[in-house]
C-alpha positions as CSV (number, residue, x, y, z in Angstrom):
1,M,0.0,0.0,0.0
2,A,2.9,2.4,0.8
3,D,4.4,1.7,-2.7
4,D,1.0,2.4,-4.3
5,A,0.5,5.7,-2.5
6,L,4.0,6.7,-3.5
7,A,3.2,6.0,-7.1
8,R,0.2,8.2,-6.9
9,R,2.2,11.1,-5.6
10,N,5.2,10.6,-7.9
11,P,4.1,9.3,-11.3
12,A,6.6,7.5,-13.5
13,T,8.7,9.5,-16.0
14,L,6.7,10.0,-19.1
15,P,8.0,8.9,-22.6
16,K,9.0,11.5,-25.0
17,L,6.7,11.2,-28.1
18,V,8.1,12.4,-31.4
19,T,5.8,14.7,-33.4
20,P,4.7,14.0,-37.0
21,R,6.9,16.9,-38.1
22,Q,10.0,15.4,-36.4
23,V,9.3,12.1,-38.1
24,S,9.2,13.8,-41.5
25,L,12.5,15.5,-40.8
26,R,14.0,12.2,-39.8
27,A,12.8,10.5,-43.0
28,V,14.4,13.3,-45.0
29,G,17.6,12.8,-43.0
30,V,17.6,9.0,-43.9
31,V,17.1,9.7,-47.6
32,V,19.9,12.3,-47.6
33,G,22.2,9.8,-45.8
34,I,21.4,7.1,-48.4
35,E,22.2,9.6,-51.2
36,L,25.5,10.4,-49.6
37,I,26.4,6.8,-49.4
38,A,25.5,6.4,-53.1
39,G,27.5,9.4,-53.9
40,V,30.6,8.1,-52.1
41,A,30.2,4.7,-54.0
42,W,30.0,6.5,-57.3
43,A,33.0,8.7,-56.4
44,L,35.2,5.8,-55.5
45,S,34.2,3.6,-58.4
46,H,33.4,6.2,-61.0
47,S,30.5,3.9,-61.9
48,T,27.0,5.4,-62.3
49,W,25.4,2.0,-62.1
50,L,27.2,1.3,-58.8
51,G,25.9,4.5,-57.4
52,I,22.4,3.8,-58.5
53,A,22.6,0.2,-57.1
54,A,23.9,1.6,-53.8
55,L,21.0,4.1,-53.7
56,F,18.4,1.5,-54.5
57,G,19.9,-1.1,-52.1
58,G,19.9,1.4,-49.3
59,I,16.3,2.4,-49.8
60,V,15.2,-1.2,-50.0
61,A,17.1,-2.2,-46.8
62,W,15.7,0.8,-44.9
63,S,12.1,0.0,-46.1
64,Y,12.5,-3.7,-45.1
65,R,13.8,-2.9,-41.7
66,R,11.1,-0.3,-41.1
67,R,8.4,-2.7,-42.2
68,A,9.7,-5.4,-39.8
69,E,9.9,-3.0,-36.9
70,L,6.4,-1.8,-37.6
71,H,5.0,-5.3,-37.7
72,T,6.7,-6.2,-34.4
73,A,5.6,-3.1,-32.6
74,L,2.0,-3.5,-33.8
75,T,1.9,-7.1,-32.6
76,H,3.2,-6.2,-29.2
77,T,0.9,-3.2,-28.9
78,E,-2.2,-5.3,-29.6
79,R,-0.9,-8.0,-27.2
80,A,-0.7,-5.4,-24.5
81,H,-4.2,-4.3,-25.3
82,E,-5.4,-7.9,-24.9
83,L,-3.6,-8.2,-21.6
84,L,-5.4,-5.1,-20.3
85,D,-8.8,-6.5,-21.3
86,L,-7.9,-9.7,-19.4
87,G,-7.0,-7.7,-16.3
88,N,-3.2,-8.5,-16.5
89,T,-2.2,-5.0,-15.9
90,E,1.4,-5.7,-14.7
91,Q,2.2,-7.7,-17.8
92,A,0.7,-5.1,-20.1
93,E,2.8,-2.4,-18.4
94,Q,6.0,-4.3,-18.8
95,L,5.3,-4.8,-22.5
96,L,4.3,-1.2,-23.1
97,D,7.2,0.2,-21.2
98,A,9.6,-1.9,-23.3
99,L,7.9,-0.6,-26.5
100,L,8.1,3.0,-25.4
101,A,11.8,2.7,-24.3
102,S,12.9,0.9,-27.5
103,R,14.6,2.9,-30.3
104,R,13.3,0.3,-32.7
105,T,9.6,1.1,-32.0
106,P,8.4,3.3,-34.9
107,A,7.5,6.9,-33.9
108,N,3.9,6.5,-35.2
109,I,3.3,3.5,-33.1
110,K,4.6,4.9,-29.8
111,P,1.4,7.1,-29.3
112,F,-0.7,3.9,-29.4
113,A,1.5,2.3,-26.8
114,A,1.5,5.5,-24.7
115,Y,-2.3,5.5,-24.8
116,Y,-2.6,1.9,-23.6
117,R,0.0,2.7,-20.9
118,A,-2.2,5.5,-19.7
119,L,-5.1,3.0,-19.5
120,A,-2.9,0.7,-17.4
121,A,-2.1,3.6,-15.0
122,M,-5.8,4.3,-14.7
123,R,-6.6,0.7,-13.9
124,R,-4.2,0.9,-11.0
125,G,-6.0,4.0,-9.7
126,H,-3.1,6.2,-10.6
127,Y,-5.1,9.0,-12.0
128,T,-2.5,11.7,-11.9
129,E,-0.2,9.5,-14.0
130,A,-2.9,8.4,-16.3
131,R,-4.0,12.0,-17.0
132,A,-0.4,13.1,-17.6
133,R,0.1,10.3,-20.0
134,L,-3.1,11.0,-21.9
135,Q,-2.2,14.7,-22.0
136,G,1.1,13.7,-23.6
137,V,-0.7,11.6,-26.3
138,I,-3.1,14.5,-27.1
139,D,-0.2,17.0,-27.2
140,S,1.9,14.8,-29.5
141,G,0.2,15.9,-32.7
142,W,-0.8,12.4,-33.8
143,L,-4.6,13.1,-33.3
144,G,-4.8,15.7,-36.0
145,N,-6.2,15.4,-39.5
146,R,-4.7,12.6,-41.6
147,R,-2.5,11.5,-38.6
148,A,-2.1,7.9,-37.2
149,L,-4.4,8.4,-34.3
150,Q,-7.1,10.6,-35.9
151,P,-9.7,7.7,-36.1
152,R,-9.2,7.1,-32.4
153,A,-9.1,10.7,-31.3
154,P,-12.6,10.7,-29.7
155,V,-11.8,7.4,-27.8
156,I,-8.7,9.0,-26.4
157,Y,-10.5,12.2,-25.4
158,A,-13.3,10.1,-23.8
159,S,-10.6,8.2,-21.8
160,A,-9.2,11.5,-20.7
161,M,-12.7,12.5,-19.6
162,V,-13.1,9.3,-17.6
163,A,-9.8,9.7,-15.9
164,A,-10.8,13.3,-14.9
165,V,-14.2,12.1,-13.6
166,L,-12.6,9.3,-11.5
167,D,-10.2,11.8,-10.2
168,G,-13.1,14.1,-9.2
169,D,-12.2,16.8,-11.7
170,L,-15.5,17.3,-13.5
171,E,-14.5,20.7,-14.9
172,A,-11.6,19.1,-16.8
173,A,-13.9,16.2,-17.8
174,D,-16.3,18.7,-19.5
175,R,-13.3,20.3,-21.3
176,W,-12.1,17.0,-22.7
177,R,-15.6,16.1,-23.8
178,A,-16.0,19.5,-25.6
179,E,-12.7,19.1,-27.3
180,G,-13.3,15.5,-28.4
181,Q,-16.7,16.4,-29.8
182,R,-14.9,18.6,-32.3
183,S,-13.0,15.7,-33.8
184,P,-13.9,14.8,-37.4
185,A,-14.1,11.1,-36.3
186,N,-16.5,11.8,-33.5
187,L,-19.5,9.5,-33.1
188,E,-22.2,9.3,-30.4
189,R,-21.1,5.8,-29.3
190,H,-17.7,7.1,-28.2
191,W,-19.2,8.8,-25.2
192,F,-21.6,6.3,-23.8
193,V,-19.3,5.1,-21.0
194,A,-17.7,8.5,-20.3
195,D,-21.1,10.2,-20.1
196,A,-22.4,7.5,-17.8
197,F,-19.5,8.0,-15.4
198,A,-19.9,11.8,-15.4
199,L,-23.6,11.5,-14.6
200,A,-22.9,9.1,-11.8
201,R,-20.3,11.3,-10.3
202,R,-22.7,14.2,-10.4
203,E,-25.3,11.9,-8.8
204,E,-27.8,12.5,-11.6
205,W,-29.2,9.1,-11.2
206,T,-32.4,9.4,-13.3
207,A,-30.5,11.0,-16.2
208,L,-28.0,8.1,-16.0
209,L,-30.6,5.4,-16.2
210,Q,-32.4,7.2,-19.0
211,L,-29.1,7.4,-20.9
212,L,-28.5,3.7,-20.6
213,D,-32.1,2.8,-21.5
214,R,-32.1,5.0,-24.5
215,H,-28.8,3.7,-25.9
216,W,-28.6,0.1,-24.5
217,E,-29.0,-1.6,-27.9
218,A,-26.2,0.5,-29.4
219,I,-24.1,0.0,-26.3
220,E,-24.4,-3.8,-26.5
221,G,-23.4,-3.6,-30.2
222,T,-20.4,-1.4,-29.8
223,I,-19.0,-1.5,-26.2
224,S,-16.5,-4.1,-25.0
225,G,-17.3,-6.6,-22.3
226,V,-15.3,-4.6,-19.7
227,G,-17.3,-1.4,-20.6
228,I,-20.6,-3.3,-20.4
229,R,-19.7,-4.5,-16.9
230,Q,-18.8,-1.0,-15.8
231,L,-22.1,0.3,-17.1
232,Q,-24.0,-2.4,-15.2
233,L,-22.1,-1.5,-12.1
234,L,-23.1,2.2,-12.5
235,R,-26.7,1.2,-13.2
236,A,-26.8,-0.9,-10.0
237,F,-25.2,2.1,-8.2
238,A,-27.9,4.4,-9.5
239,L,-30.7,2.1,-8.6
240,T,-29.4,1.7,-5.1
241,R,-29.2,5.4,-4.6
242,L,-32.7,5.9,-5.9
243,H,-33.9,3.1,-3.7
244,Q,-32.5,5.0,-0.7
245,H,-34.9,7.9,-1.7
246,E,-38.0,5.8,-2.1
247,D,-40.2,8.5,-3.7
248,N,-37.8,8.7,-6.7
249,Y,-37.5,5.0,-7.0
250,R,-41.1,3.9,-7.3
251,G,-42.3,3.2,-10.9
252,L,-40.2,2.2,-13.9
253,Y,-37.1,1.0,-12.0
254,S,-38.6,-0.4,-8.8
255,G,-38.7,-4.0,-10.1
256,E,-35.2,-4.2,-11.4
257,E,-33.0,-6.7,-9.7
258,I,-29.7,-5.1,-8.6
259,D,-28.0,-8.5,-7.8
260,A,-28.5,-9.6,-11.4
261,L,-26.7,-6.6,-12.7
262,L,-23.7,-7.3,-10.5
263,H,-23.6,-11.0,-11.1
264,G,-20.3,-12.1,-12.6
265,I,-18.3,-9.0,-11.5
266,R,-15.3,-10.5,-9.8
267,P,-14.4,-8.9,-6.4
268,G,-11.4,-6.6,-7.0
269,R,-12.0,-6.3,-10.7
270,F,-13.1,-2.6,-10.6
271,D,-11.5,-1.4,-7.3
272,Y,-9.6,1.3,-9.3
273,L,-12.9,3.0,-10.2
274,A,-13.5,3.8,-6.6
275,S,-10.0,4.7,-5.4
276,N,-10.9,8.4,-5.3
277,W,-14.7,8.1,-5.2
278,P,-15.9,7.5,-1.6
279,A,-19.6,7.0,-2.5
280,L,-18.9,4.4,-5.1
281,R,-16.4,2.7,-2.8
282,E,-19.0,2.5,-0.1
283,F,-21.5,0.9,-2.5
284,M,-19.0,-1.6,-3.8
285,A,-18.0,-2.6,-0.3
286,S,-21.6,-3.1,0.6
287,R,-21.9,-5.5,-2.3
288,H,-18.7,-7.3,-1.6
289,L,-17.1,-6.1,-4.9
290,L,-13.8,-4.9,-3.4
291,A,-10.8,-7.1,-3.1
């Protein structure tokens, strides 16, 4: 517990993400270097064909190496994502930290790894670290038009919103939502989970239940199993709070079985959601959902 508290106060050193402009400049440098090698080969041999062969060979070798590194990095990034979904946070962190530290990881893949690393920090309840990592991804320039992360920009902004909500910073959560809504890739489904957390943190229980009822079919078709479980937890939380104020509970929701919503949620699975949310922690403790 002491180590965990220390981690919350002193988040890990964040990776330096290279911007798209810097990547372009590096590529120009590589091409210039290959041309210089070809020029030297031509000067030493006085053979135009040798110079062309050196230029062509250098480009092919560089492209092959880049493709191999890209494939390896993508494979490891997706594996880390799978580990997070399975709840193996420590293994995911180790894999992602190695990717972020390696010079062989392509610069356009590191923002993906940095995003998943932020999710890993969030799932440990390290919200300060998670928010700093997400800020780094957003500031990297890779979420802009025609950049590698543009299609996932709303998801990243929604994750930043959730991290702020769990940290109790609803003002920042609203800012992230407004910014994410301006993304060209924005869709309504990107905000189901984040909006549900924000409504629960604001204790707008009826609005939360109405949101889930209105979009549940779309939620089931687009949200992962982990997200569904979290929404079921929030629904049970809302129903319990309404039940405590009986006048607001009678009617549409009074016959809903809270235990059925929580069935299958393993104790300790979502402890991180309540690490800075006393009311949710109290509810989870009353339902034996904490480790």
